[in-house]
N, C-alpha and C positions, 0 to 999 in steps of 0.2 A: 504494500500500500504506500503510495507516494507520500513522503513526509513533509512536503511543502504545504500541505493543507491538513494539519492534524485535526483530530476529532475535538468537538467541544468538550472541555475538560470538567465541567461542573454543571449539575442540574439542580434546581430547587423547585419542588413541585408541591402544590397544595391539592390534595384530593378532595373532591366535593361529596363523596359518600364514604361511609366506613361502617365498622361494626363497633359495638359498645366495648370500651376498654377502660383501664385505669388511667391511661394517658402516660404511662411510663415510657421512657426513651429506650429504643433498641439500637445498638450499633452492630455493624457487620463489616468485615474486611474481606476483600478478594485477594487471594495470593496467587502469584504466577510462578510456576516452576519452569525456569528457562530451558533446562536441558531436555525436558519432556514436552514443553510448549502447551501445558494445560493449566486450567484455572480451577481453584477450589475455594470454598468459603470457610471462614472461622469467626467466632465471636471474640477471639483474642488477637494477639499480634501474629504476624507472619513470621516464620522461622528466619533467623538471622544468618542462615547458611548462605554461601555465595551464590547458589543456584536459585534462590528465592527472591522475589520482588513483591512489594505491596502494590497491587495493580489498581486498587480503588477502595473506597470506604463509603458507607452509607449510614445515615442517621434517620430513624423513623419514629414518629410520635403520633399516636392516634388520640386526638382530643375531641372526638365527635360528640361525646356526652356533654362537654362543657362549652365548646365554641362552635361545634358543627363541622369541624374540619380535621383532617389528618395531614401531617406534614412529613414530606420525604425530601431528603437532600442526598445527592450522590456526587462524589468527587472522584475523578479517575486520574491515573498517573500519566501525565502528558509525555513522559519519556518513552512510553510504549507506542507502538504503531496504532493507526486508526482502528484496524480490525480488532485488536485486543481491547482498546479503550471502549469501543462500542459494545462489544460482547460483555465486558465486565459491567457496564452500566445497566444493560438489560438483565443480566444474571442477578445483580443485587436487588433490583426492583422486583423481579419476579419472585425471588425467594422471600424477601421481607414482607411483601404485601399479598402473599398467596391467598390468605383468607378473604381479603377485600376483593381480589380479582374474582374469586369463586362466586361471591355474592353478586358482584356487578354483572358477571356473565349470566347468572340465573335471572337477573332482573331485565336483561336486554336481549340476549341472543340464544338462550337455551332452546327455544321453540321456533327459531327463525325459519326453518325449512318445513315446518308442519303444514301439510296441505299445499305445498309449493315446490314439489319435487322437480318439475320441469324448469321453473325459474332458477332453482338452485343448481341444477345440472348446467344450465347455460352460463350462470354466473361463475361456477367452478371452472368451466372450460376457459372463460375469459381470464380469470385470475391466474390459472396455470400459465397461459401464454404471456400475460402481462408481467408476472413475476420473473419468469424465465428470461424475457427480453431485458428487463431492468438489470437482472443479475449479470447477463452477458455484457451489457453496456458498461456496467460498473467495473468489470474485470478488464475489458478492452481499453477503456478510457479513464483508468484510475488516476492518471496524472492530471485530469481536468477537474477543477474544483467542484463543479456541479455533480458530476458522476461519482466523484469521491464521496460526496455527502449522501448520495443515493445509496451507495454501498454500505456506508456506516449505518443508515437507518435499517436496511435489511438485516445486517449483522446484529444490530441492537435488538431487533424483534426476535431473531433466533435465540439470542441470549435471554430475553425475557421469558420465552417459552421453556428454555432449558432450566432457568431458575425456578420457574413455577413447578415444573415436573421433576425437579431435582435430578436432571440428567446433564450436569455441567461437565464440560470437558474442553475440547479444542474449538476456537472460534470458527464460525461458518455462517452461511447465508440461507440455510434451509429450514423451513417451518411448515406447519400444517396450514394449508390455504383456507380451511374453514374453522380454524382455531382462533387464537388471539389476534390474527390478522383482521378479523371482522371488527374487533373493538377499535382498531386504528381507523377503520374505513367508514364509521357511522355517518360521517359527512358525505363522503363520496358515494355511499350507497343510496343516498336520497335520489341521485340521478341515475345510478345504475339500475335501481329498482324500476324506474320508468323505461329505461332502454330495453331491459330484458323482461318487462311486463310481469312484475310480481303481482299476484292476485290482489285486487284492491280491497277485498273484504278483510284482509288480514291486518292486524295491528302492526304498523311500521315503526321501526326504531328511529327516533329523531332526538336530537339534542341541540334543542336550540343552544511563507517562509517562517513565520512564527506561528502563533496560535491564531485560529480563525477569529474574526471580529466578535462573533457571538459565542465566545468560549464559555460563557456562563449565561444560563437562561432561567428566569424565574417565571412560573406559569401556574395557572389553575388547571386541574386535569381530573381524570377518572382512573380508578384502579385498573392496571393492566394496559394503560394507554400511554404511548410514548410522546404524544403531542398534547395540546390543550383541548382541542375540539370546541371549547367554549366560544370563541378562541380569545385568549388573553395572555400576551407574552411581554416580558421586559428582558432585554438583552444587554450584555456587557458593552455593546456598541452604543448604548444609550438610546436604543430604539424601543418604542412602545408599539405593539402590533395588536390589532383587534379586528373584528368583523361583525356584520350581521348578514344573515342569509337572505338572498333576494330570490323571488319567485321566478321560475322559468316555465312558461306555458307554451313554448315553441317546441312541439314534439319532434319536428324534423331536425332540430339541432342535435339530437342524440345520435344522428347518423355520423357526427364528427368524432364520436368516442370510439377509439380503437385500442387494441392491446399494445400499440407502439407509442405509448404516452406515459407520463408519470403522474400518478394520482396526487390529489391535493395534500394528503397526509404526509407525503414525503417532501413535496416541493416546499411546503411551509417551513419545515424544519431546516431544509437546505438553505432557504432564504434567510432564516433567522441566524444561522451560523455564519454564513458567508458575507453578510451585508454590513458595510460601514455606514451607509446613508439610507434614507428612505427611498430615494430613486433607485439605488442598487437593489434594494429589497424587491421592488416591482419588477426589475429586470431578471433577477434570479428566479423569482416565483413564476415568471411567464415562460420559462424554458420548458419545452416538451409538455405543454399543458394538456391535461386530459379534459379540462373544462368541467369536471365533476366537482360537487360541492360549490354551487353557484353563490358567490358571496360578494359583498362590498367590503373590501379590505381597506383599513385605515392605518397609516404608519406615521408616527410622530418621531422626529429626530430631536431629542432633547439637547444634543450638542449644538444644534443650529438655532435654538431659541435665543433671541437677542436680549441683552440686558438694556439696550438703548435703541430706540426705533429711529433715531436721527438719520442714520446711514443704512438702514435696513432695506434690502432689495425685495422683501416679501417673496422669498423663494426658499426651497429646500427644507423647510420645517415640517410640512405636512403633505403627504401624497395619498391619493385615493386610487384604488384599482378595483374594477368590476369585471367579472368574467362569467360567461356561459360557454357551453361547448362550441368550439370553433371561433370564439370572439373574445378579445380582451381589450379594455380601455383603461389606461392609467394616466393620470395627470397630476401635476403639482398644484395643490389647492390652497397653498399658503396664503395667497393674497385674499381669497374669499374668506378664509378663516379669520384673518385679522380685520378685514373691513366689515364683515358682518358681526363678528364678535364670538361666534360659536359654530360648531359643526354638529349636526345631529344625524343619527343613522337609525332607520326603523324599517328595514326589510323591503325597501322599495328602491330600485335603481335611480341613481342621480343622473348619470350620463344618458342623454336622450337616445343615443345609438343603442345602448344596452336595453333601455326601456322599450324601445320599439322592437328590437331583435328578440326579446323575450316574450313578445306578444302581450305586453301589459295594456296597450290601447284597447284591446278587446275586453279586458276586465273593466276598464273605465267606462266603456260604452254600455256594458251590461249592468254594472253595479254602482257607477258614479264615482264621486270624489274620494272615497275611501282608498281607492287604488292609485291615486295620484301622488306625486312626490310632494307637492306644495300644500295640499289640502287634506291629507290624511290626518285623523285626529291626533296622532302623536306628533306630527309635524306642527300642528297648530298649538299643542300644549307646550312643546319646546320653544316655539316662537314667543309665546306668552310669558313663559317662566324663566328663560335663560338668564335674565338680568338679576334674578334673585340669588344666583350662585356667586358667592364671594369667598368661600373657604371650603374645606373638605366636608364639613358637616352639611352645609347647604347643597353641595354637589351630590352627596349620597342621598340626601332627602329628595332631590329632584329625580335621581335615577331610580328611586324606589316609589315614586309617586303613583298612587292609584286611589282615587276617591270617586269611583265610577257612578255611585248613586246620587251624587251631588253635583259633580262637575258637568256643566252643559256640553262640554266638548266630548264627553263620554256617551252622549245621547245617540240613539239610532232609531231607525224605523223598525222597531222590534217590540215584542211583548214578553216581559216588561220593557219600557222604553229606554233602556241603557244596556251597555255591555262592559264587563270587566276587561275585555280585550282592548277597549279604547282608552288606554292609559299608558304611561311610560313603562311600567312594570305590570304586565298582564296577570290576571288571576281568573282565568276562564273556569276554574273549578267552582267559582262562586256564582256563575251564571245559572239561571233557572233550568233544571233538566227538562222541564215541561214548556219552556219558553219557545217563542217563535222568532227566528232570525233569518234575514234574507240570504245569508251564505254561511257555511259552517265555521269560518274563522271567528265569527262573532258569538258563536253559541257555547254550549256547555261541553267542555272537553278537558282532558288532563294536559293542560298547556298553560304556560306562563313564564314569568321571570323566576328563575330558581336561585339566584344570588346576585350580588353586586360586587364589583371590584373597581377600585379607583386608586390612582397614584398622583404624585406631584413631583415637581423638580427636586425637592429635598429627598423624598422617599426613593425616587428613581436612582439616586446616587448609590444606594445599597440594594437596589433591585427589590424594594419592598412595596407593598400595596395594602390598602385597607380592604377588607373583605367581610361580607355578611352572608352567611349561609342560610338559604331558605327563601321562599316567596315573601314578598313584602307584607308586613303586618303593622305599618305605621298608622294607617287609618282603617285597617281591616283586621279581622281575626286571624291569628296564626294558622298556617296549614297544619292539620292534624289527621294522620292516616286513619286512626280509629273512628273518627267522625266523618270521614270522607266518603262520598259516593263511590269512589274508586278503590276502597279498602279491600274488597274481595275480588276486584276485577283486574288489578295490576300487581305484579310481583314487586315487592319492596324489601327484600331481604337486607338486613343490616341497617335499615334506616331508623332513626329515632322516630318516636310517635309524633312529637310536636316540634315544629321548626320555629322556635321563638328566640333565636340567637341574636346576640348583639355583634358589634363590629370587633374585628381582630386585625392586628398588624403582624404579618409574618416576620419573625426575627431569625434570619438564617445564621447558622453557626460556621459554615464553611466559606462564606463570602468575606 
């Protein structure tokens, strides 16, 4: 593996679900025996013999009972090559978080192929070809930064699976294509399900030379998942990266999805690790794009934020990228951010070309302003409320805002005449199960904002952010599984019963 582009040496992850525990801290080290080239784990120190090297270490603390989060940090030895660092990172995560991974799998993909055998056969054939192609590209072009990072992600996933199953050994790139890979692809599967026609009556899984620039990445995530998926990333290059998913109702665009492309879950981590600037992030992410997981990506470069606007050129601070299969638009939106004062994202494309190509005008014609960028209820609420934000507390308050029975902007042509979807942080679980709504998005469903994350210039310096786990309960009752309509309808292994947690700031030990 070419050492000009070494693997990201440190990961800091906040898991968003877990199992009850005392909150005690667990440490684990990965030891590398150089003469036999294999990895093994220990709770103590690695042997001091000449043939042994400490390949990595991890710190895990499950505080789901007290704050709603579990915390995982992984640090790898950058003196090792990329293959070994990636494998070690995966092994440590898979081993330490095995219990959480098992519960998360049962909550999401355990019955994924039930009554969908033809779809899964087609998907499996696609994944076989796609993974084989990426693996061969990674070997052939390992001296190129992008393909180097693709290879590290495949190796890290193999390590994750080996750590989970306790089959740790020599680094490699092979894994079960219907195993933990599916956890990584929950975003990409949104579009692959439509391409390969998964039966619609099924419940679909959705979640709303030296070291590389992004050698350290802080993110929120899920057990057994090597990326964020939320998505929320802070990188050591002082980049903050996030997204909201945009709708794509252009079914013909799925013809552009082939096995000779790189899925979003790999491209996003490659871009996070390789990019020094927001513009570079959009360039790296756009390479070999599959177009799956159609999102509006937002990248802030905190290095470029000016302390004095006198000579500021209004560029390079903020980029926006939107993609659907076969089509990507990315632009520097710094000037608009500063002149308007804020940027809001709410699952509707900003760029007119993407808006049109994703067939959104048809939704506007059929359902009205709710599907427009400027007049969607959340757009109007942000426009009304953004000036109230002057500190972290008020920012979090706005991002959790939902007062749907009182706010006139939450009104709809519905019975009852409002929807908990029409708020900054949706709570569709509180809509009337017997209500009448013009389209499903406004109705009663297990959907909404499940947490909030926010950072600042000061917090960014140590890759920290403020997080609150659970649906908003500022003006609404906390979500409670035992009292929920969905309690017997959806698996929720390992979840607390009541999500009434307050804010927490992650305090990393390895950074």
